[in-house]
C-alpha positions as CSV (number, residue, x, y, z in Angstrom):
1,M,-26.1,55.5,-24.9
2,S,-22.7,53.8,-24.3
3,R,-22.4,50.1,-24.6
4,S,-21.7,48.0,-21.5
5,V,-20.1,44.6,-21.8
6,V,-20.9,42.1,-19.0
7,P,-18.0,40.2,-17.4
8,T,-16.9,37.4,-19.8
9,P,-17.2,33.7,-18.9
10,A,-13.4,33.5,-18.7
11,E,-13.7,31.8,-15.3
12,G,-14.6,28.7,-17.2
13,L,-17.3,26.2,-16.5
14,R,-18.5,28.0,-13.4
15,A,-19.7,30.9,-15.6
16,L,-21.9,28.6,-17.6
17,R,-24.2,28.2,-14.6
18,R,-25.6,31.6,-15.2
19,A,-28.9,31.1,-17.0
20,G,-28.6,31.7,-20.7
21,T,-24.8,31.9,-20.9
22,V,-24.5,28.7,-23.0
23,T,-27.3,29.8,-25.4
24,E,-25.7,33.3,-25.7
25,L,-22.3,31.8,-26.6
26,L,-23.8,29.4,-29.1
27,F,-26.0,32.1,-30.8
28,L,-23.1,34.5,-31.0
29,Y,-20.9,31.8,-32.5
30,E,-23.5,31.1,-35.2
31,C,-23.7,34.8,-36.0
32,T,-19.9,35.0,-36.2
33,T,-19.2,31.9,-38.4
34,V,-22.1,32.0,-40.8
35,E,-24.3,34.6,-42.4
36,V,-27.5,34.8,-40.4
37,T,-30.3,36.7,-42.0
38,Q,-33.2,35.0,-40.2
39,L,-33.5,33.6,-36.7
40,R,-35.6,30.5,-37.5
41,P,-32.6,28.5,-39.0
42,V,-30.5,29.3,-36.0
43,A,-33.3,28.4,-33.6
44,E,-33.6,25.0,-35.3
45,R,-29.9,24.3,-35.1
46,L,-29.8,25.2,-31.4
47,G,-33.0,23.3,-30.6
48,L,-34.8,26.4,-29.4
49,T,-38.0,28.3,-30.4
50,V,-37.7,31.4,-32.5
51,Q,-39.1,33.4,-29.5
52,A,-36.3,32.2,-27.3
53,V,-33.6,33.1,-29.8
54,S,-35.3,36.5,-30.3
55,N,-35.0,37.1,-26.6
56,V,-31.3,36.1,-26.6
57,F,-30.7,38.6,-29.5
58,R,-32.4,41.4,-27.7
59,E,-30.3,40.7,-24.5
60,L,-27.1,40.7,-26.5
61,V,-28.1,44.0,-28.3
62,R,-28.8,45.5,-24.9
63,R,-25.3,44.6,-23.8
64,G,-23.7,45.8,-27.0
65,L,-22.5,42.4,-28.2
66,I,-24.5,42.1,-31.4
67,E,-26.3,44.2,-33.9
68,R,-28.4,44.0,-37.0
69,R,-26.2,45.3,-39.9
70,G,-26.8,45.1,-43.7
71,G,-29.7,42.6,-43.2
72,Q,-27.6,40.3,-41.1
73,Y,-27.2,39.5,-37.4
74,R,-23.5,40.4,-36.8
75,P,-21.5,40.5,-33.5
76,T,-19.9,43.8,-32.6
77,V,-16.1,44.1,-31.9
78,E,-17.0,43.7,-28.2
79,G,-19.1,40.7,-29.0
80,V,-16.3,38.9,-30.9
81,A,-13.9,39.6,-28.0
82,W,-16.5,38.3,-25.5
83,L,-17.0,35.1,-27.5
84,H,-13.3,34.4,-27.9
85,E,-12.6,35.0,-24.2
86,G,-15.5,33.0,-23.1
87,L,-14.8,29.9,-25.3
88,A,-11.1,30.1,-24.4
89,G,-11.9,30.3,-20.7
90,V,-14.1,27.2,-20.9
91,A,-11.5,25.3,-22.9
92,D,-8.7,26.2,-20.4
93,D,-10.9,25.2,-17.5
94,V,-11.8,21.8,-19.1
95,R,-8.2,21.0,-19.9
96,E,-7.1,21.8,-16.3
97,R,-9.9,19.7,-14.9
98,L,-9.0,16.8,-17.2
99,A,-5.4,17.0,-16.1
100,H,-6.5,16.0,-12.6
101,L,-8.5,13.0,-13.7
102,H,-6.2,10.0,-14.1
103,V,-7.9,7.1,-15.7
104,V,-5.6,4.1,-15.3
105,R,-6.5,1.2,-17.6
106,S,-3.3,-0.8,-17.1
107,T,-0.4,-0.9,-14.6
108,R,2.6,-2.8,-13.4
109,A,2.8,-4.6,-10.1
110,R,5.1,-6.9,-8.2
111,A,3.9,-10.5,-8.3
112,E,3.4,-11.9,-4.8
113,A,3.1,-15.4,-6.2
114,P,3.5,-17.0,-9.7
115,I,0.9,-15.5,-12.1
116,A,-0.1,-17.0,-15.4
117,K,-0.8,-15.0,-18.5
118,G,-4.5,-14.1,-18.9
119,S,-5.3,-15.0,-15.3
120,A,-7.3,-12.8,-12.9
121,V,-5.3,-11.0,-10.3
122,S,-6.1,-8.7,-7.3
123,L,-4.1,-5.6,-6.6
124,E,-3.0,-4.3,-3.1
125,L,-0.3,-2.3,-1.5
126,V,2.4,-4.4,0.3
127,D,5.1,-2.4,2.1
128,G,4.2,0.5,-0.1
129,L,4.6,-1.5,-3.3
130,L,1.7,-2.2,-5.7
131,S,1.4,-5.9,-5.6
132,A,-0.6,-8.5,-7.5
133,R,-1.9,-11.8,-6.2
134,P,-3.7,-14.6,-8.2
135,G,-7.5,-14.4,-8.0
136,A,-10.2,-11.8,-8.4
137,A,-11.3,-11.5,-4.8
138,G,-9.7,-8.1,-4.0
139,A,-11.1,-4.6,-4.1
140,S,-9.1,-3.8,-7.2
141,R,-8.9,-6.4,-9.9
142,G,-7.5,-7.0,-13.4
143,V,-6.1,-9.5,-15.9
144,A,-2.4,-10.3,-16.3
145,R,-1.3,-9.4,-19.8
146,V,1.9,-11.6,-19.4
147,G,2.9,-14.2,-16.8
148,A,5.4,-13.5,-14.1
149,P,7.2,-15.5,-11.4
150,A,6.9,-14.6,-7.7
151,G,8.8,-11.4,-7.1
152,G,8.7,-10.5,-10.8
153,L,7.0,-7.6,-12.6
154,V,3.6,-8.3,-14.0
155,E,1.6,-6.1,-16.3
156,V,-2.1,-5.9,-15.4
157,E,-4.8,-4.7,-17.8
158,K,-8.6,-4.3,-17.7
159,L,-8.5,-2.7,-14.3
160,E,-11.5,-2.1,-12.1
161,G,-12.0,-1.1,-8.5
162,I,-9.8,0.9,-6.2
163,V,-6.7,-0.2,-4.3
164,P,-7.4,0.4,-0.6
165,I,-4.7,2.4,1.2
166,T,-4.4,2.4,5.0
167,P,-2.1,5.3,6.1
168,A,0.6,4.4,8.6
169,E,1.8,6.4,11.6
170,I,5.2,8.1,12.0
171,S,7.1,7.5,15.2
172,V,9.3,10.3,16.4
173,V,12.0,9.7,19.0
174,T,13.5,12.9,20.5
175,I,17.0,13.1,21.9
176,A,17.8,15.6,24.7
177,E,21.0,17.7,24.6
178,D,22.5,16.0,27.7
179,E,22.1,12.6,25.9
180,I,24.5,13.5,23.1
181,D,27.5,12.5,25.2
182,D,25.8,10.1,27.5
183,P,27.4,6.6,27.3
184,G,24.1,4.9,27.5
185,T,22.6,6.7,24.5
186,R,24.0,4.3,21.9
187,A,22.3,1.3,23.5
188,R,19.0,3.2,23.9
189,L,19.1,4.3,20.2
190,R,19.7,0.7,19.2
191,E,16.7,-0.4,21.2
192,A,14.6,2.4,19.8
193,V,14.8,1.2,16.2
194,P,11.8,-1.1,15.9
195,S,12.2,-4.2,13.7
196,T,8.9,-3.5,12.0
197,S,9.8,0.0,10.8
198,A,10.3,0.1,7.1
199,L,11.9,3.6,7.1
200,V,14.4,4.9,9.6
201,A,15.4,8.5,9.4
202,A,17.5,11.1,11.2
203,E,16.6,14.8,11.2
204,G,19.8,16.9,11.6
205,L,23.5,16.1,11.6
206,E,23.8,15.3,15.3
207,A,20.9,12.9,15.3
208,Y,22.3,11.2,12.2
209,L,25.8,10.7,13.6
210,L,24.4,9.4,16.9
211,L,22.2,6.9,15.2
212,R,24.9,5.9,12.7
213,R,27.2,4.9,15.6
214,A,24.4,2.8,17.2
215,W,22.8,1.1,14.2
216,D,24.2,-0.4,11.0
217,G,21.0,-0.3,8.9
218,P,20.1,2.2,6.2
219,I,19.3,5.7,7.5
220,L,17.5,8.4,5.6
221,R,18.9,11.9,6.3
222,F,17.7,14.0,3.4
223,A,14.1,15.3,2.9
224,V,13.1,13.5,6.1
225,A,9.7,15.2,6.5
226,S,8.5,14.8,3.0
227,A,9.8,11.2,2.6
228,S,8.3,10.0,5.9
229,A,5.0,11.7,5.1
230,E,4.9,10.1,1.7
231,A,5.7,6.7,3.1
232,A,3.0,7.0,5.8
233,R,0.4,7.9,3.1
234,V,1.0,4.5,1.4
235,G,1.0,2.6,4.6
236,V,4.7,2.4,5.2
237,S,5.7,3.0,8.8
238,A,8.6,5.3,9.6
239,T,10.8,6.1,12.7
240,V,12.4,9.5,12.8
241,F,15.1,10.4,15.3
242,V,15.6,14.1,16.1
243,L,17.1,16.4,18.8
244,E,14.6,18.0,21.0
245,R,15.7,21.5,19.8
246,D,15.0,20.5,16.2
247,L,11.5,19.0,16.8
248,S,9.6,22.2,16.1
249,R,11.2,22.6,12.7
250,L,10.4,19.0,11.8
251,F,6.7,19.6,12.8
252,A,6.6,22.8,10.8
253,D,7.8,20.9,7.7
254,W,4.9,18.4,8.3
255,G,2.3,21.2,8.9
256,G,0.9,21.3,5.3
257,G,-2.7,20.6,4.2
258,R,-2.5,16.9,4.9
259,P,-0.3,16.3,8.0
260,P,0.5,12.7,8.9
261,S,-0.4,11.0,12.1
262,V,2.6,11.3,14.4
263,D,3.5,9.6,17.7
264,V,6.2,11.4,19.7
265,R,8.3,9.8,22.5
266,S,11.6,10.7,24.2
267,L,14.7,8.5,24.0
268,R,14.6,8.5,27.8
269,S,11.4,6.5,27.7
270,V,13.1,3.6,25.9
271,R,13.2,0.7,28.3
272,R,16.1,-1.7,28.6
273,A,13.7,-4.4,27.5
274,G,14.0,-3.0,24.1
275,R,10.9,-1.0,23.2
276,P,10.0,2.6,23.9
277,D,6.9,3.6,25.8
278,R,4.3,4.9,23.4
279,G,2.8,8.3,23.8
280,R,-0.5,9.5,22.6
281,P,-0.5,9.9,18.8
282,E,-0.9,13.5,17.8
283,S,-4.0,14.4,15.6
284,G,-3.8,16.3,12.4
285,T,-5.1,19.4,14.2
286,E,-2.5,19.2,16.9
287,L,0.2,18.8,14.3
288,R,-1.0,21.8,12.4
289,R,-1.0,23.9,15.6
290,R,2.6,22.8,16.4
291,G,3.7,23.7,12.9
292,D,2.1,27.1,13.2
293,H,3.9,27.7,16.5
294,A,7.2,26.7,14.9
295,R,6.8,29.0,12.0
296,A,5.9,31.9,14.3
297,A,8.9,31.2,16.4
298,R,11.2,31.2,13.4
299,A,9.7,34.5,12.2
Protein backbone atom coordinates (compact mmCIF):
# COMPACT_ATOMS: atom_id res chain seq x y z
CA MET A 1 0.00 0.00 0.00
CA SER A 2 1.41 3.42 -0.93
CA ARG A 3 2.06 5.91 1.78
CA SER A 4 0.02 9.12 1.87
CA VAL A 5 1.36 12.19 3.60
CA VAL A 6 -1.24 14.61 4.96
CA PRO A 7 -0.85 18.33 4.29
CA THR A 8 1.89 19.78 6.43
CA PRO A 9 1.22 22.44 9.09
CA ALA A 10 3.19 24.94 7.02
CA GLU A 11 0.32 27.41 7.26
CA GLY A 12 1.54 28.08 10.77
CA LEU A 13 -0.39 28.41 13.99
CA ARG A 14 -3.75 27.90 12.28
CA ALA A 15 -2.78 24.29 11.48
CA LEU A 16 -2.21 23.58 15.18
CA ARG A 17 -5.94 23.92 15.80
CA ARG A 18 -6.42 20.47 14.27
CA ALA A 19 -6.80 18.02 17.13
CA GLY A 20 -3.57 16.12 17.76
CA THR A 21 -1.26 18.15 15.51
CA VAL A 22 0.82 19.55 18.38
CA THR A 23 1.17 16.10 19.95
CA GLU A 24 2.15 14.58 16.61
CA LEU A 25 4.84 17.19 16.07
CA LEU A 26 6.24 16.77 19.58
CA PHE A 27 6.20 12.96 19.37
CA LEU A 28 7.87 12.96 15.96
CA TYR A 29 10.47 15.44 17.24
CA GLU A 30 11.30 13.10 20.15
CA CYS A 31 11.71 10.17 17.80
CA THR A 32 13.94 12.24 15.50
CA THR A 33 16.29 13.68 18.11
CA VAL A 34 16.69 10.82 20.61
CA GLU A 35 16.66 7.03 20.47
CA VAL A 36 13.16 5.93 21.42
CA THR A 37 12.79 2.23 22.17
CA GLN A 38 9.82 2.47 24.52
CA LEU A 39 6.80 4.74 24.51
CA ARG A 40 6.54 5.22 28.28
CA PRO A 41 9.52 7.65 28.65
CA VAL A 42 8.19 9.74 25.74
CA ALA A 43 4.71 9.76 27.24
CA GLU A 44 6.10 11.01 30.56
CA ARG A 45 8.08 13.81 28.90
CA LEU A 46 5.02 14.91 26.94
CA GLY A 47 2.68 14.63 29.93
CA LEU A 48 0.51 12.01 28.21
CA THR A 49 -0.58 8.47 28.93
CA VAL A 50 1.13 5.57 27.19
CA GLN A 51 -2.20 4.77 25.51
CA ALA A 52 -2.44 8.29 24.06
CA VAL A 53 1.13 8.14 22.70
CA SER A 54 0.42 4.68 21.26
CA ASN A 55 -2.59 6.09 19.42
CA VAL A 56 -0.42 8.91 18.02
CA PHE A 57 2.16 6.37 16.85
CA ARG A 58 -0.47 4.26 15.04
CA GLU A 59 -1.88 7.40 13.32
CA LEU A 60 1.59 8.46 12.13
CA VAL A 61 2.29 4.92 10.88
CA ARG A 62 -1.00 4.99 8.94
CA ARG A 63 0.12 8.20 7.26
CA GLY A 64 3.60 6.90 6.49
CA LEU A 65 5.43 9.35 8.77
CA ILE A 66 6.99 6.93 11.27
CA GLU A 67 7.91 3.26 11.55
CA ARG A 68 9.35 0.73 13.97
CA ARG A 69 12.86 -0.06 12.73
CA GLY A 70 15.68 -1.99 14.50
CA GLY A 71 13.84 -1.89 17.82
CA GLN A 72 13.42 1.93 17.64
CA TYR A 73 10.64 4.33 16.74
CA ARG A 74 12.09 6.22 13.77
CA PRO A 75 10.56 8.82 11.41
CA THR A 76 10.46 8.03 7.71
CA VAL A 77 11.92 10.37 5.11
CA GLU A 78 8.44 11.79 4.64
CA GLY A 79 8.13 12.13 8.41
CA VAL A 80 11.33 14.15 8.75
CA ALA A 81 10.23 16.43 5.89
CA TRP A 82 6.80 16.89 7.50
CA LEU A 83 8.39 17.74 10.85
CA HIS A 84 10.81 20.27 9.35
CA GLU A 85 8.15 21.97 7.26
CA GLY A 86 5.68 22.02 10.13
CA LEU A 87 8.05 23.57 12.68
CA ALA A 88 9.39 26.04 10.12
CA GLY A 89 5.86 27.08 9.24
CA VAL A 90 4.99 27.68 12.88
CA ALA A 91 8.23 29.62 13.44
CA ASP A 92 7.65 31.85 10.38
CA ASP A 93 4.06 32.50 11.41
CA VAL A 94 5.07 33.45 14.95
CA ARG A 95 7.80 35.81 13.69
CA GLU A 96 5.38 37.49 11.30
CA ARG A 97 2.77 37.97 14.03
CA LEU A 98 5.34 39.35 16.46
CA ALA A 99 6.43 41.87 13.85
CA HIS A 100 2.95 43.41 14.02
CA LEU A 101 3.01 43.73 17.81
CA HIS A 102 4.78 46.90 18.85
CA VAL A 103 5.30 47.09 22.59
CA VAL A 104 6.39 50.66 23.30
CA ARG A 105 7.99 51.02 26.74
CA SER A 106 9.49 54.47 26.21
CA THR A 107 8.99 57.35 23.81
CA ARG A 108 9.84 60.98 23.17
CA ALA A 109 7.31 63.79 23.19
CA ARG A 110 7.10 67.57 23.01
CA ALA A 111 6.79 69.14 26.45
CA GLU A 112 3.67 71.35 26.55
CA ALA A 113 4.88 72.86 29.84
CA PRO A 114 8.07 72.63 31.95
CA ILE A 115 8.53 69.02 33.10
CA ALA A 116 10.77 67.92 35.96
CA LYS A 117 12.89 64.77 35.91
CA GLY A 118 11.07 61.81 37.46
CA SER A 119 7.67 63.52 37.40
CA ALA A 120 4.47 61.92 36.13
CA VAL A 121 3.27 63.05 32.72
CA SER A 122 0.25 62.48 30.47
CA LEU A 123 0.59 61.94 26.73
CA GLU A 124 -1.73 63.25 24.03
CA LEU A 125 -1.70 64.32 20.39
CA VAL A 126 -1.57 68.08 19.84
CA ASP A 127 -1.67 69.18 16.19
CA GLY A 128 -0.50 65.70 15.24
CA LEU A 129 2.52 65.83 17.58
CA LEU A 130 2.91 63.50 20.54
CA SER A 131 2.93 65.87 23.51
CA ALA A 132 3.52 65.51 27.25
CA ARG A 133 1.88 67.48 30.05
CA PRO A 134 2.67 67.37 33.77
CA GLY A 135 0.37 65.09 35.75
CA ALA A 136 -0.96 61.56 35.43
CA ALA A 137 -4.61 62.29 34.68
CA GLY A 138 -4.57 61.38 30.98
CA ALA A 139 -5.47 58.15 29.20
CA SER A 140 -1.77 57.50 28.48
CA ARG A 141 0.76 58.09 31.26
CA GLY A 142 4.43 57.77 32.01
CA VAL A 143 7.41 59.12 33.92
CA ALA A 144 9.87 61.70 32.58
CA ARG A 145 13.35 60.20 32.41
CA VAL A 146 14.89 63.67 32.12
CA GLY A 147 13.46 67.14 32.59
CA ALA A 148 12.59 69.48 29.73
CA PRO A 149 11.45 73.12 29.27
CA ALA A 150 8.19 73.97 27.52
CA GLY A 151 8.58 73.20 23.83
CA GLY A 152 11.55 70.92 24.46
CA LEU A 153 11.88 67.20 23.87
CA VAL A 154 11.19 64.99 26.87
CA GLU A 155 11.86 61.25 27.07
CA VAL A 156 9.08 59.34 28.79
CA GLU A 157 9.40 55.82 30.22
CA LYS A 158 7.21 53.36 32.15
CA LEU A 159 4.39 53.92 29.70
CA GLU A 160 0.87 52.68 30.28
CA GLY A 161 -2.46 53.32 28.62
CA ILE A 162 -3.25 54.33 25.04
CA VAL A 163 -3.02 57.78 23.46
CA PRO A 164 -6.52 58.68 22.19
CA ILE A 165 -6.66 59.74 18.53
CA THR A 166 -9.62 61.61 17.05
CA PRO A 167 -9.40 61.63 13.22
CA ALA A 168 -9.93 64.94 11.43
CA GLU A 169 -11.87 65.68 8.28
CA ILE A 170 -10.35 66.69 4.94
CA SER A 171 -11.94 69.71 3.25
CA VAL A 172 -11.81 69.68 -0.54
CA VAL A 173 -12.41 72.90 -2.51
CA THR A 174 -13.08 72.36 -6.22
CA ILE A 175 -12.24 74.94 -8.91
CA ALA A 176 -14.24 75.05 -12.14
CA GLU A 177 -12.59 75.47 -15.55
CA ASP A 178 -14.17 78.89 -16.12
CA GLU A 179 -12.74 80.12 -12.81
CA ILE A 180 -9.12 79.70 -13.89
CA ASP A 181 -9.10 83.09 -15.65
CA ASP A 182 -11.82 84.70 -13.54
CA PRO A 183 -10.52 87.91 -11.86
CA GLY A 184 -12.48 87.09 -8.71
CA THR A 185 -10.90 83.66 -8.25
CA ARG A 186 -7.87 84.97 -6.38
CA ALA A 187 -10.00 86.62 -3.69
CA ARG A 188 -12.23 83.56 -3.32
CA LEU A 189 -9.20 81.29 -2.99
CA ARG A 190 -7.77 83.53 -0.30
CA GLU A 191 -11.07 83.40 1.56
CA ALA A 192 -11.31 79.62 1.16
CA VAL A 193 -8.14 78.95 3.17
CA PRO A 194 -9.39 78.51 6.75
CA SER A 195 -7.20 79.86 9.51
CA THR A 196 -7.62 76.62 11.46
CA SER A 197 -6.39 74.30 8.72
CA ALA A 198 -3.01 72.84 9.63
CA LEU A 199 -2.32 71.54 6.12
CA VAL A 200 -3.07 73.34 2.84
CA ALA A 201 -2.52 71.36 -0.36
CA ALA A 202 -3.08 71.74 -4.10
CA GLU A 203 -3.71 68.74 -6.36
CA GLY A 204 -2.38 69.42 -9.85
CA LEU A 205 -0.27 72.18 -11.37
CA GLU A 206 -3.14 74.54 -12.24
CA ALA A 207 -4.59 74.41 -8.74
CA TYR A 208 -1.16 75.01 -7.23
CA LEU A 209 -0.38 78.04 -9.41
CA LEU A 210 -3.79 79.58 -8.76
CA LEU A 211 -3.47 79.12 -5.02
CA ARG A 212 0.16 80.32 -5.00
CA ARG A 213 -0.91 83.63 -6.54
CA ALA A 214 -3.63 84.06 -3.94
CA TRP A 215 -1.99 82.88 -0.72
CA ASP A 216 1.54 83.25 0.68
CA GLY A 217 1.49 80.37 3.16
CA PRO A 218 3.07 76.93 2.69
CA ILE A 219 1.32 74.73 0.12
CA LEU A 220 1.78 70.98 -0.18
CA ARG A 221 1.79 69.87 -3.82
CA PHE A 222 3.37 66.39 -3.72
CA ALA A 223 1.68 63.17 -2.51
CA VAL A 224 -1.40 65.20 -1.62
CA ALA A 225 -3.76 62.26 -1.12
CA SER A 226 -1.47 60.22 1.11
CA ALA A 227 -0.22 63.21 3.11
CA SER A 228 -3.68 64.62 3.80
CA ALA A 229 -5.02 61.16 4.71
CA GLU A 230 -2.14 60.57 7.12
CA ALA A 231 -2.64 64.00 8.68
CA ALA A 232 -6.37 63.34 9.11
CA ARG A 233 -5.68 60.01 10.84
CA VAL A 234 -3.73 61.79 13.59
CA GLY A 235 -6.28 64.55 14.00
CA VAL A 236 -4.71 67.22 11.77
CA SER A 237 -7.18 68.98 9.48
CA ALA A 238 -6.35 69.58 5.83
CA THR A 239 -7.75 71.70 3.00
CA VAL A 240 -7.13 70.47 -0.54
CA PHE A 241 -7.71 72.62 -3.64
CA VAL A 242 -8.31 70.78 -6.90
CA LEU A 243 -9.78 71.43 -10.36
CA GLU A 244 -13.15 69.79 -10.84
CA ARG A 245 -11.76 67.64 -13.67
CA ASP A 246 -9.10 66.21 -11.33
CA LEU A 247 -11.46 65.45 -8.45
CA SER A 248 -12.16 61.84 -9.47
CA ARG A 249 -8.44 61.06 -9.57
CA LEU A 250 -7.99 62.50 -6.11
CA PHE A 251 -10.83 60.37 -4.74
CA ALA A 252 -9.41 57.30 -6.43
CA ASP A 253 -6.13 57.87 -4.59
CA TRP A 254 -8.07 58.00 -1.32
CA GLY A 255 -10.14 54.93 -2.10
CA GLY A 256 -8.05 52.39 -0.18
CA GLY A 257 -9.04 50.21 2.73
CA ARG A 258 -9.36 53.09 5.22
CA PRO A 259 -10.58 56.17 3.32
CA PRO A 260 -10.68 59.44 5.28
CA SER A 261 -13.77 61.52 5.96
CA VAL A 262 -14.03 64.17 3.23
CA ASP A 263 -16.14 67.31 2.88
CA VAL A 264 -16.38 68.61 -0.71
CA ARG A 265 -17.42 72.16 -1.63
CA SER A 266 -17.02 74.32 -4.72
CA LEU A 267 -15.06 77.54 -4.85
CA ARG A 268 -18.23 79.22 -6.10
CA SER A 269 -19.81 78.57 -2.70
CA VAL A 270 -17.23 80.73 -0.96
CA ARG A 271 -19.02 83.76 0.44
CA ARG A 272 -17.50 87.21 0.38
CA ALA A 273 -17.75 87.12 4.16
CA GLY A 274 -14.81 84.78 4.11
CA ARG A 275 -15.95 81.18 4.72
CA PRO A 276 -17.18 78.58 2.26
CA ASP A 277 -20.57 76.97 2.68
CA ARG A 278 -20.08 73.47 4.03
CA GLY A 279 -21.51 70.54 2.19
CA ARG A 280 -22.39 67.19 3.65
CA PRO A 281 -19.31 65.17 4.64
CA GLU A 282 -18.90 62.08 2.52
CA SER A 283 -18.87 58.74 4.31
CA GLY A 284 -16.23 56.10 3.80
CA THR A 285 -18.66 54.05 1.70
CA GLU A 286 -19.38 57.00 -0.59
CA LEU A 287 -15.66 57.70 -0.88
CA ARG A 288 -14.92 54.11 -1.87
CA ARG A 289 -17.69 54.18 -4.46
CA ARG A 290 -16.38 57.40 -5.99
CA GLY A 291 -12.86 55.92 -6.09
CA ASP A 292 -14.19 52.78 -7.83
CA HIS A 293 -15.94 54.94 -10.43
CA ALA A 294 -12.77 56.94 -11.03
CA ARG A 295 -10.69 53.80 -11.54
CA ALA A 296 -13.28 52.39 -13.93
CA ALA A 297 -13.31 55.64 -15.92
CA ARG A 298 -9.53 55.62 -16.27
CA ALA A 299 -9.56 51.98 -17.35
